[in-house]
C-alpha positions in Angstrom: 33.3 99.5 -43.8 32.6 100.2 -47.6 33.7 96.7 -48.6 31.1 95.2 -46.0 28.4 97.4 -47.3 29.0 96.2 -50.9 29.1 92.6 -49.8 26.0 93.0 -47.8 24.2 94.6 -50.9 25.4 91.8 -53.0 24.1 89.1 -50.6 20.7 90.9 -50.3 20.4 91.3 -54.2 21.1 87.4 -54.4 18.6 86.7 -51.7 15.9 88.7 -53.6 16.6 87.1 -57.1 14.4 84.3 -57.9 16.1 81.0 -58.1 14.5 80.4 -61.6 16.4 83.5 -63.0 19.6 81.5 -62.9 17.9 78.6 -64.8 16.5 79.3 -68.5 12.8 78.5 -68.8 13.5 75.5 -71.2 15.9 73.9 -68.6 14.7 71.8 -65.9 15.5 72.8 -62.3 15.8 69.2 -61.1 16.8 67.0 -64.0 17.4 63.1 -62.8 21.1 62.3 -62.3 22.5 60.4 -64.2 20.3 61.1 -67.4 20.8 61.5 -70.9 22.2 64.6 -72.6 20.2 66.9 -74.9 23.1 68.6 -76.9 20.8 71.2 -78.3 21.8 74.8 -77.5 19.7 77.9 -77.5 16.2 79.1 -76.4 13.4 77.3 -78.1 11.3 79.6 -80.3 7.9 80.8 -79.3 5.1 83.0 -79.9 3.9 83.7 -83.6 5.3 85.0 -86.9 4.6 88.4 -88.7 1.3 86.8 -89.9 0.1 85.7 -86.5 0.8 82.0 -87.3 2.5 79.5 -84.8 5.3 77.3 -86.4 6.9 74.3 -85.5 7.5 70.6 -87.0 4.7 68.1 -86.5 5.3 64.6 -85.8 1.9 63.4 -86.7 2.4 59.6 -85.9 4.4 58.2 -82.9 4.0 55.6 -80.3 5.4 56.8 -76.9 4.0 53.9 -74.9 4.1 50.8 -77.1 6.2 49.2 -74.3 2.7 48.6 -72.6 1.1 47.2 -75.8 1.3 43.8 -77.5 1.3 42.1 -73.9 3.8 44.5 -72.5 7.1 42.5 -73.7 7.4 43.3 -77.3 9.1 46.5 -76.8 11.9 46.6 -74.3 12.6 49.6 -72.2 10.4 52.5 -71.2 10.2 56.1 -72.1 10.7 57.2 -68.4 11.2 55.7 -65.0 10.9 57.1 -61.6 13.9 54.9 -60.8 16.0 56.6 -63.4 17.6 56.1 -66.7 19.0 52.8 -65.7 15.7 51.3 -65.1 14.0 52.8 -68.1 16.7 51.9 -70.6 17.3 48.1 -70.0 16.6 45.2 -72.2 13.9 42.5 -71.7 15.2 39.8 -69.4 14.0 37.3 -72.1 16.8 38.8 -74.4 19.7 37.9 -72.3 22.5 36.8 -72.4 23.1 37.6 -76.0 19.9 38.8 -77.5 18.9 35.5 -78.9 15.6 35.7 -77.2 14.4 38.7 -79.4 12.3 36.3 -81.5 10.0 38.9 -83.0 12.9 41.3 -83.9 14.8 38.3 -85.6 11.7 37.3 -87.8 11.0 40.9 -88.7 14.6 41.9 -89.5 15.9 38.5 -90.7 18.9 39.2 -88.1 19.2 35.9 -86.0 22.8 36.7 -84.6 21.3 38.4 -81.5 22.4 41.7 -80.0 24.3 43.1 -76.9 21.3 43.2 -74.6 22.8 46.0 -72.2 21.2 49.3 -72.7 22.4 52.1 -70.3 25.1 53.2 -70.3 27.0 51.4 -73.3 24.1 51.1 -75.8 26.3 48.9 -78.0 23.4 46.9 -79.7 20.3 49.1 -79.4 18.6 51.2 -80.0 19.4 51.3 -83.9 17.6 52.3 -86.9 16.6 48.6 -87.6 15.4 47.7 -84.1 11.7 46.8 -83.8 11.8 45.7 -80.2 14.0 48.3 -78.2 12.9 51.7 -76.8 13.5 54.5 -79.1 11.3 57.2 -77.3 13.1 57.8 -74.1 11.6 61.2 -72.7 15.1 63.1 -73.0 15.3 62.0 -76.7 11.8 63.4 -77.2 13.1 66.6 -75.3 16.0 66.9 -77.9 13.1 66.7 -80.8 11.3 69.6 -79.1 14.3 71.6 -78.4 15.3 71.0 -82.2 11.9 72.6 -83.4 9.1 70.1 -82.9 6.0 71.6 -81.6 3.3 69.0 -82.1 3.5 65.2 -81.4 0.5 62.9 -82.0 0.9 60.0 -79.4 -0.9 57.1 -81.0 -2.1 54.6 -78.4 -1.6 51.1 -80.1 -1.6 47.5 -79.8 -2.6 44.1 -81.7 -4.3 41.4 -80.0 -3.2 38.8 -82.6 0.5 39.7 -82.3 0.1 39.7 -78.5 -1.4 36.2 -78.5 1.4 34.9 -80.8 4.1 36.7 -79.1 5.5 34.2 -76.5 6.4 36.5 -73.9 3.7 38.8 -72.2 2.8 40.2 -68.7 -0.2 42.1 -69.8 -3.6 41.1 -71.3 -4.0 41.2 -75.1 -7.3 43.2 -75.1 -6.4 46.2 -77.3 -8.8 48.7 -75.7 -7.3 47.7 -72.1 -4.0 48.6 -73.5 -5.2 51.9 -74.9 -6.5 52.8 -71.5 -3.2 52.0 -69.7 -1.0 53.8 -72.3 -3.2 56.9 -72.0 -2.6 56.7 -68.3 1.1 56.3 -68.8 1.2 59.2 -71.0 -0.4 61.5 -68.3 2.3 60.1 -65.8 5.0 61.0 -68.2 3.5 64.7 -68.3 3.7 64.7 -64.5 7.1 63.3 -64.3 8.3 66.0 -66.5 6.4 68.8 -64.8 8.3 67.5 -61.6 11.5 68.5 -63.1 10.3 72.0 -63.9 8.9 72.8 -60.5 5.3 71.6 -60.6 2.0 70.9 -62.3 1.7 72.7 -65.6 5.4 73.9 -65.7 7.0 71.2 -68.0 7.5 71.3 -71.8 5.3 68.1 -72.5 1.7 69.3 -72.5 -1.3 67.0 -73.4 -3.9 69.1 -75.1 -7.5 68.4 -75.9 -8.4 71.3 -78.0 -6.8 73.3 -80.8 -7.0 76.4 -78.7 -5.1 74.8 -75.8 -2.4 73.6 -78.6 -2.1 76.9 -80.0 -1.4 78.5 -76.5 1.1 75.7 -75.6 3.0 76.3 -79.0 3.0 80.1 -78.6 4.7 79.4 -75.2 7.4 77.4 -77.0 6.4 74.1 -75.5 5.3 70.7 -77.2 1.5 70.1 -77.9 0.9 66.4 -77.3 -2.4 65.1 -78.9 -3.6 61.7 -77.9 -4.7 59.3 -81.0 -5.5 55.5 -81.3 -4.2 53.2 -83.9 -5.3 49.6 -83.2 -6.7 46.9 -85.3 -10.0 46.3 -83.4 -11.1 49.8 -82.3 -13.8 49.3 -79.4 -13.6 45.4 -80.1 -14.9 45.9 -83.6 -13.4 42.7 -84.8 -15.0 40.6 -87.5 -14.9 36.8 -87.9 -16.1 34.9 -91.0 -17.5 38.3 -92.1 -19.7 38.6 -88.9 -19.1 41.9 -87.0 -18.6 41.3 -83.3 -19.4 44.9 -82.2 -22.6 47.0 -82.4 -23.5 50.7 -82.7 -23.9 50.8 -79.0 -20.3 49.6 -78.6 -19.1 52.4 -80.9 -21.0 55.1 -79.0 -19.7 53.8 -75.7 -16.2 53.6 -77.1 -16.1 57.0 -78.6 -17.4 58.6 -75.5 -14.9 56.6 -73.4 -11.7 57.4 -75.4 -13.0 61.2 -75.7 -13.1 61.5 -72.0 -9.6 60.1 -72.0 -8.4 63.0 -74.1 -8.1 61.1 -77.4 -8.9 63.5 -80.4 -7.9 61.4 -83.4 -8.3 57.6 -84.3 -7.7 55.0 -87.2 -10.9 52.9 -87.8 -8.8 50.0 -89.1 -5.1 48.8 -89.1 -3.4 45.9 -90.6 -6.4 43.5 -90.4 -9.9 44.0 -91.9 -12.5 44.5 -89.0 -16.0 45.2 -88.6 -15.5 49.0 -89.5 -13.3 48.8 -92.7 -11.0 47.1 -94.9 -7.3 47.8 -94.8 -4.6 49.0 -97.3 -2.5 45.8 -97.9 1.1 45.3 -96.7 3.7 44.0 -99.3 6.8 41.8 -99.2 7.6 39.4 -96.6 5.9 41.6 -93.9 2.7 41.6 -96.2 2.6 37.9 -96.4 3.0 37.5 -92.4 0.3 39.9 -91.8 -2.0 38.2 -94.3 -1.5 35.1 -92.1 -2.4 37.1 -89.1 -5.5 38.3 -91.0 -6.4 34.6 -91.5 -5.8 33.7 -87.9 -7.7 36.7 -86.6 -10.7 36.9 -88.9 -10.9 33.5 -90.5 -10.5 34.9 -94.0 -7.4 35.8 -96.2 -7.5 39.4 -97.9 -9.7 39.3 -100.9 -9.0 41.5 -104.0 -10.9 43.0 -106.9 -10.2 45.4 -109.8 -9.8 48.9 -108.7 -12.8 51.2 -109.7 -10.5 54.3 -110.0 -7.0 55.5 -110.3 -6.2 54.7 -106.5 -4.7 51.4 -105.7 -4.0 49.2 -102.7 -0.5 47.9 -102.3 0.4 44.4 -103.8 0.2 41.8 -101.2 3.1 39.9 -100.1 3.5 36.1 -100.6 2.4 33.8 -97.6 5.0 31.1 -97.5 5.2 28.1 -95.1 4.3 29.3 -91.8 4.3 27.7 -88.4 1.5 29.8 -87.1 -1.3 28.6 -89.6 -2.4 25.0 -90.3 -0.8 23.4 -93.3 -4.2 23.0 -94.8 -4.6 26.6 -94.8 -3.4 27.7 -98.2 -3.3 31.4 -99.1 -4.9 32.3 -102.4 -2.9 33.2 -105.3 -3.6 36.8 -106.3 -4.2 38.4 -109.6 -1.7 41.2 -110.2 -4.6 43.0 -112.1 -6.7 43.0 -109.0 -5.1 45.4 -106.6 -7.8 46.6 -104.4 -9.3 45.2 -101.2 -12.9 44.2 -101.7 -13.8 45.5 -98.3 -14.5 49.2 -97.8 -16.3 51.1 -95.2 -19.0 48.9 -93.7 -22.2 50.3 -92.4 -20.8 50.2 -88.8 -17.7 52.0 -90.2 -19.9 54.8 -91.6 -21.6 55.0 -88.3 -18.2 55.4 -86.5 -17.0 58.0 -89.1 -20.3 60.1 -88.5 -19.8 59.4 -84.6 -16.3 60.9 -84.9 -17.6 64.0 -86.6 -20.3 64.5 -84.1 -17.5 64.5 -81.5 -15.3 66.8 -83.6 -12.5 64.2 -83.8 -10.0 64.0 -86.5 -10.4 60.8 -88.7 -7.1 59.1 -89.8 -7.3 57.6 -93.3 -3.9 55.9 -93.5 -4.3 52.1 -93.5 -7.8 52.2 -94.9 -8.4 50.4 -98.2 -8.8 52.8 -101.1 -12.4 51.5 -101.1 -12.8 52.6 -97.6 -10.8 55.8 -97.7 -12.7 56.9 -100.8 -16.1 56.5 -99.0 -14.8 58.2 -96.0 -13.6 61.2 -98.0 -17.0 61.3 -99.8 -18.7 61.4 -96.5 -16.5 64.1 -95.2 -17.0 66.1 -98.4 -20.9 65.7 -98.2 -20.8 67.0 -94.5 -17.9 69.7 -95.4 -16.0 68.2 -92.6 -12.5 69.2 -92.5 -11.0 66.8 -89.9 -9.2 64.3 -92.1 -5.6 63.4 -91.6 -3.1 61.2 -93.4 -0.2 60.8 -91.0 2.6 58.7 -92.4 2.3 58.0 -96.1 -0.3 55.0 -96.0 -2.9 56.8 -98.2 -2.7 56.7 -102.0 -1.2 60.0 -102.9 -3.8 60.6 -105.5 -6.2 61.6 -102.7 -3.9 64.5 -101.7 -5.9 67.2 -103.4 -9.1 65.9 -102.0 -7.7 66.0 -98.4 -6.5 69.5 -98.9 -9.8 70.8 -100.5 -11.7 69.6 -97.2 -9.1 71.3 -95.0 -7.2 68.2 -93.9 -3.7 67.6 -92.9 -1.1 65.3 -94.5 2.5 64.2 -93.2 4.8 61.8 -94.9 6.6 59.0 -93.4 10.0 59.8 -91.7 12.1 57.4 -93.5 15.0 57.7 -96.1 15.3 61.5 -96.4 15.5 61.4 -100.1 12.1 59.5 -100.2 10.5 62.1 -98.0 12.0 64.9 -100.2 10.7 63.3 -103.2 7.2 62.8 -101.9 7.2 66.5 -100.6 8.5 67.8 -104.0 5.6 65.9 -105.8 3.0 67.7 -103.6 4.5 71.1 -103.4 2.2 72.8 -106.1 -0.7 71.6 -104.0 0.7 73.1 -100.9 1.1 76.3 -102.6 -2.3 76.2 -104.1 -3.8 75.5 -100.6 -1.3 77.4 -98.4 -0.7 74.5 -96.1 2.5 73.2 -94.4 3.6 69.5 -94.1 4.3 67.0 -91.3 6.2 63.9 -90.7 5.3 60.7 -89.1 8.2 59.1 -87.2 6.4 56.0 -86.1 9.0 55.2 -83.5 8.3 52.0 -81.7 5.6 51.3 -84.2 7.4 48.1 -85.6 8.5 50.1 -88.7 11.8 50.9 -90.5 13.8 54.2 -89.8 16.4 56.1 -91.8 19.7 54.4 -92.3 22.9 56.1 -92.0 23.3 59.2 -93.9 26.4 61.1 -95.1 27.2 64.9 -95.3 25.7 66.1 -92.0 28.4 68.2 -90.3 28.0 69.0 -86.4 27.1 71.3 -84.9 24.4 72.8 -87.3 21.3 74.9 -87.5 18.4 73.5 -89.6 17.1 76.9 -90.2 18.5 80.4 -89.6 17.3 81.4 -86.1 17.2 77.6 -85.0 19.0 76.3 -82.0 22.6 74.8 -82.5 22.5 71.0 -82.6 25.5 68.8 -81.9 25.8 65.2 -81.8 23.8 63.6 -78.9 25.1 61.7 -76.0 23.5 59.2 -73.8 25.8 57.5 -71.2 28.9 56.2 -73.0 27.1 56.4 -76.5 27.5 59.4 -78.9 24.9 59.3 -81.6 25.6 60.6 -85.1 23.0 60.3 -88.1 26.0 59.8 -90.5 26.7 56.6 -88.5 23.7 55.6 -86.7 20.8 56.9 -89.0 17.4 57.4 -87.2 18.3 55.2 -84.2 15.9 57.1 -81.9 13.4 60.1 -81.8 16.3 62.4 -80.5 17.8 62.1 -84.0 14.9 64.0 -85.6 16.7 67.3 -85.8 19.6 65.6 -87.4 17.2 63.9 -89.9 15.6 67.5 -90.6 19.1 68.7 -91.4 19.6 66.1 -94.0 16.3 66.9 -95.3 17.1 70.5 -95.6 20.3 69.6 -97.5 18.3 67.6 -100.0 15.2 69.5 -100.2 16.3 73.0 -99.7 15.3 75.8 -97.1 11.8 76.2 -98.5 10.8 72.6 -97.6 12.0 73.1 -94.0 9.9 76.2 -93.9 7.1 74.2 -95.1 7.5 71.8 -92.4 7.9 74.6 -89.8 4.5 75.5 -91.2 3.1 72.2 -90.3 2.1 73.3 -86.7 -0.3 76.0 -88.1 -1.9 73.8 -90.8 -2.4 71.1 -88.2 -4.1 73.4 -86.0 -6.2 74.7 -88.7 -7.5 71.1 -89.4 -8.3 70.7 -85.8 -10.0 73.8 -85.2 -12.1 73.6 -88.5 -13.1 70.2 -87.0 -14.2 71.9 -83.6 -16.3 74.6 -85.4 -18.0 72.2 -87.7 -21.8 71.8 -87.4 -23.8 69.3 -89.0 
């Protein structure tokens, strides 16, 4: 009788215990199967520190939905799929049977030998730290970055009309703003996809935020605050051709109102090609030569240079060699090494756009602006005492650093070679102490950029900071990822990259990185509080 009573009480207790009690809050109640592993153990930190500050790593520059940009066939694979990982992480059909159809990747990387096109479950050929055409932002890999300490992710909606036109494979239009709308929609769909795993609307760890207050609340809960930004070459259709602007003030106002309604809170005014708003900071090397050829095709003009008026300089321009994309009669100019600055700065339409972003309390990205354009933008912000200036991935002349901090802005270094990141961070450390700010990084995954090569000396499992989670090698399907072997192959290896940064730069640098979330929110909240 006593035994029956004990069993009955046990069954009653089990019936009264909520199902969620058996599942930690940071684990989904219904993860798809099969799926990628996370391989991070421990509860994500939440709340504030002893000074009332939130903390967490800031990825200030990423591209979750580039597979929808550039005509929809440049980046193969998707960050999520309702049909599961096998559908999400598969190569473009054009890359079969041996990866030889990856024309863009071959041109950019110089690797014409092809690759194993099979993704899930073997991943023999991709993603890799050199790929520019395969998905590196699968949602479970983003989850690993969040579990490893990331608390802010800026999701830059991106495309490039000229690259879309040139690329032979596409199934979507090349209009950049149409792509921005679609990528924003897909980002909200990703949020809903993750919410479903956690039991319903609002319950997932991936939270799109539209104010600093929302972001702070999300981070206090230990979740990931996702901020929508834009990085395109022709924002609001503001192309220029033969120096004639193809947009108006009315186009800028309509565009700003539209993207603000979508939830966008930061934007670049120009990127890669000069446009009707501003001139760009040049690319160098082979890539610079290719982009200058694209500049000619899109704008009818090559980049033009002049002697710099101050200590800041643009990058040297790469050489434009023989190119099947441009007529043989179109010869790129020879550039004087003493003339390092773009003649094009912030145009009158660009100044109108800067002021329009201020009125809407949006953050203004100055990376990719020519030093002439960036300098004028900083002057306008200083005159207005506007703090909302962001440099998100080392495309600003570092000599602007103190001016950005004086305004109350935020700076992140490019997530590339850990030694390079540490060196940049060390150079700016006195200013971080002076202005009491943290630092972010811009991963730029699926942004057609480079990523860290294989490292050495990272021992698994590890903790990147004393109370951090335990991070082991990450497994997806049959593939086990190790930063010592694979470098920065995908966003899930960000905690591993941080550990290498800690080894090279010390614990204080990691604490500065954890201070990035508070600093980013201060810049954002200052922008919201600003009055003309």
